C-alpha positions in Angstrom: -181.7 -64.2 131.6 -178.7 -62.0 130.1 -180.4 -58.9 131.4 -180.5 -60.4 134.8 -176.8 -61.2 134.7 -175.7 -57.9 133.3 -177.6 -56.0 136.3 -176.2 -58.2 138.8 -172.6 -57.8 137.5 -172.7 -54.3 137.0 -174.9 -53.5 140.3 -177.6 -51.6 138.6 -180.7 -52.6 141.1 -182.0 -54.3 137.9 -182.1 -51.2 135.7 -180.5 -50.8 132.0 -179.8 -48.2 129.4 -181.0 -48.8 125.9 -177.1 -49.2 125.1 -176.9 -52.2 127.4 -179.9 -53.6 126.0 -178.4 -53.3 122.4 -175.4 -54.9 123.6 -177.3 -58.0 125.0 -179.2 -58.3 122.1 -177.4 -57.4 118.8 -179.8 -57.8 116.3 -182.4 -54.9 116.1 -185.3 -56.9 114.9 -184.9 -59.5 117.5 -184.3 -56.9 120.1 -187.1 -54.7 119.5 -189.5 -57.9 119.3 -188.0 -58.8 122.7 -188.5 -55.6 124.4 -191.8 -55.4 123.4 -192.6 -58.7 124.8 -190.8 -58.1 128.1 -192.7 -54.9 128.5 -195.9 -56.0 127.5 -195.9 -59.2 129.8 -194.9 -57.0 132.8 -191.4 -58.5 133.0 -189.7 -55.2 132.2 -190.7 -51.7 132.9 -189.8 -48.5 131.3 -188.8 -45.1 133.2 -186.8 -42.2 132.1 -185.4 -43.9 129.0 -184.2 -46.8 130.9 -185.4 -50.4 131.1 -186.0 -52.1 134.7 -186.5 -55.7 135.5 -189.8 -56.1 137.5 -189.3 -57.1 141.1 -185.4 -57.3 140.7 -184.9 -56.2 144.0 -187.4 -58.9 145.5 -184.8 -61.4 144.4 -181.3 -59.9 144.3 -179.3 -58.0 146.4 -179.2 -54.1 146.1 -176.2 -52.1 145.1 -176.3 -50.8 148.7 -176.7 -54.2 150.4 -173.7 -55.5 148.3 -171.5 -52.6 149.6 -172.4 -53.1 153.0 -171.6 -56.7 153.1 -168.3 -55.8 151.3 -167.5 -53.3 154.0 -168.3 -55.8 156.7 -166.1 -58.7 155.2 -163.2 -55.9 154.9 -163.7 -55.0 158.6 -163.9 -58.8 159.9 -160.7 -59.8 157.6 -158.8 -56.8 159.1 -160.0 -57.6 162.5 -158.8 -61.2 161.9 -155.7 -60.2 160.4 -154.7 -58.1 163.4 -155.0 -61.0 166.0 
């Protein structure tokens, strides 16, 4: 759950560097087991030294979608303010 919240807050499209994983689970022995289980169960994937949450973008907005929504909101507010 912390990993999903981290990815949403930092708009990573579901990807985390090992340093982020270390921050989310500071005890090394627990972290290694947690990562192993998440990978074995298919909930996470590993690619190019990073960890990704499986199907993250199926249930969460991508960074690009968030930026488009923000831009549309800015335009809407600017238009409303110019009336």
